[in-house]
N, C-alpha and C positions, 0 to 999 in steps of 0.2 A: 561439562557443567550443566545443572538441571534448572530449568525455569518453568517449573510445571505447577500449574494451579492444582488444587485437589477435586476439581470437576469430574462427575462421573463421566465414563466414556461416551455416553449419548450427546452430552453435552459439548463435547470437545470437536470444534468444527476443523480445527488444524493439529496435526500432531506431527512433530520432528523427533526422530529417535536415531541418535548417534550418527548424525548428519555430518559428513565429511567432503570437503572439495579442495582439491589443489590445482594450481596451475604449474605443471612441470613438476619441479622440487619445492616449490613454494606453496605451504598450505596456508588456505584462506579460511576454511571453517574447519574446527577441530573437534568433532564430536558433539554436536549441538543437540541436547535435549530439551524439549519444550512444548508446551500446549496452548492454543487460544482457544477460549471458549467462546460459546454463541453470544453474541451481543457484546463482547468484550473489546476494548479499544487498547492495544498494546503499541507503545512508543518505543522503538529501538533507537538509542543512541551511543554514543562513543566517539574516540578520536577517527579523524580521516585514516582510511586504510584499515580499519579495524575488522571489515568483512560485513558491514551492516548492508550494503546494497546488494552484494552477493547473496547474502542470506535470503532476502526477500525475494529476489528473482529465481530462487530455488524454489519456492511455493508454488508457482505456476508454471514451473520448468523453462523458464527463460534461460535459466543455467542447469546444466546437467550437474549432478552429484557423482562423487567417486564410489561413496558407500553410505549405508544407512538408509533410512526409509522417512518419506513425508506422505501424510495421509490427510486427505481433504474430504470430510464428510465420509470417511471410511474408505475412500477410493486411494490407492497407491499411485501418487501423482507421477512416480518415476518408473512404472512399470512398463512393459513393452504395450505399445498401442498405436494404432493408424493416425495418420495425419488428421483425418476427422474426428477421431475420438479426442485427439489432443486439443482440437480448435473447441470442441464441445467442453471438454474440462476449464480451457482457459476463459470460454464465454461466462463462466459461472464464477470466476475470480477476477474482479474487475482491477485494473493495474493503471495507475496513474503515473506518468514518467515525469523526470526532472524536465525534459525538453519539450513537452506538450506533445509532438509526433502528430500533428493534425496533418490532413491532406490539405496541400496548399490550393489545389485546383477544385475543391469542394467548398461549399459553404458552410457556416456553422449548422445549419439544420441538416445538410446533406451528410456532415462529417457525423453526426450524432445518429442519424437513421440508417447509415449503410451497413453497419453489423446486424442488426434485426433482419434487415432485409436480406442479406447473403448468408448469414449463418443459420438463422431461424426460420427464413422463408416467410416472415411477415409481410403482407401486402404492402407496396410503397405508401399509399395514402394513409394507411393506418400508422406505419412507422414514421412518418412525417409528422403527424397529429400528436404522436407520443414524444417525438423529439422536441416539438415547441413547448409542450408541457415542461419537459426537462430542462430547457433553456430557460424557461419562465422560473423554475425552481432554483436555478442558480443565479438569476437576477440578469438573464441576457435574452429576453424574448424579443427586445427591440432589435437587437444584432443577429437574427436568424440567417438573413440572406447575406449577411457580411462575409468576406473570404477572410482567412487566418492573417494575410499580410494588412488586413484594415483593422485588426484588434490589437489591443495592447497585450502585454504578456499575461497580466493577471486574467483578462478576459479571454484569452487563449486557454489557460489552464482550466478555467471553470467550464470551457467547451468541452475540455478533455475529460473532465469529472462527468459531465453530462453524457458523454459519448460511453464512458464506462458503464454509468448507471442504467444506459438503455437496455442492456442485456439482462437486467433485473438480477444482477449477481448477489447471493447472499453474503460475500466477503469483498471487502475492497483493500487493495494493497496500494501504498503510496510511498514512492521511492523519491525522497527529499523534493516534494513537488514545490517547494517556494525558493529552492536555492538557485534558479536562473531569474528571478523577478527583482525588478527594483524594489527596494523596500516599502515604497508607498503601496505597492500592489500586492503585497504578501498578505494584509489583513483581509482583503476579499476573499482570497482562497482559503485562508484559515477559517473564516467565517462559514464556508460551505460546508468544510470538514466538520466542524463544530455541530451545525445542524445534523448532518449525517448521523455523528456520533449521538446525539439527543434522541434521534429516531430509533435508535437501537441497532446502526448497522455494525456488523463485526469488522475491525479495522486493525491492520497493521500498518504502522506509520514509521518510515525512517526519516527523522527530521532532526534539524538544529534548533527548531523552535521551542525552546525550553518553556515559554510561557504557555504555549499549546499543549505542551505535555504536562504541565502542571494543573492546567485547568481540566483538560479532556481525557487523560490516559486513566484506565483502571489499574495498568501495570506498566513499568517501564523495565525492559531490558537493557542493562549497559554491557556492551560489547567491548572487548579490548583484545587484541592478538587472535581473533577467531574463535573466542569462546565468550560465553554469557557469563561474566563473573559476577554479576549481582542483579537480582531481579527483586524489585519492590514496588510497593505504592508510591504515588508521586509524593504523598508526605513524608513517607519514610527516606525516600531516595535525595529529596531536596534538603530536609532538615537534620537528617542523620544516616549519610551513606556509609556502609560498614567498609567497603574494599579501599584501600588507601588509592588505588588508581581513580576510582569513581570520585573520590574525595579532591584529587588533583585536577580532574577534568572540571568539577563544579568551580573549584577554586579559580582555575583558570578564566572560566566563563565570567566570573564575576568581576575580575580585573581586566 
């Protein structure tokens, strides 16, 4: 099933071609064809177990694929490469996890500064100065010296976003970034994501936050059973979904 914009190839930041992924006999992704253009925000939604998180994790090779191809800025993500080459690739594709994944023994500023120091060889003083600016950007400058255990879930997730941004990636991937948060903390994380979208960041977001999808997405991919069965603008998707499964999904949400 295709979810492809008619953008010229040079504008396609991510391209997935007949991507298939199975766990043993269980097929999780069944021939995904899709593109994400530079500056585009794509929200991936669908029922639980439909393959959303697996799909987004294949884009930076956290999950291997069985067949097909994924290209990031023309580079074959799943080609043979050394560990260093893979780390460099991942440094250009920011990833924000469901469960924060911060290092508990490092302060917020140390969490943000670590990858530029280790992967890019940025001098520590320079990396810490930039980390402070990024914490300021996500509204957490005053928490720079706090450890993850001293932060709320929403604050930890904002630190995680700052950490991903520290590598200056042209693309950000979000895998259900608010699903582990208490409801009152969801808004502070979505606010940061909205500001990134407004600044022109290319983003792929797996989320159940349909208000965010309606307000921020350029396109919505609706996945069910490992296939993209509908791709549409938010207006099209929320007012007139074409596929019966998408219609049922939205009806269930409203009830």
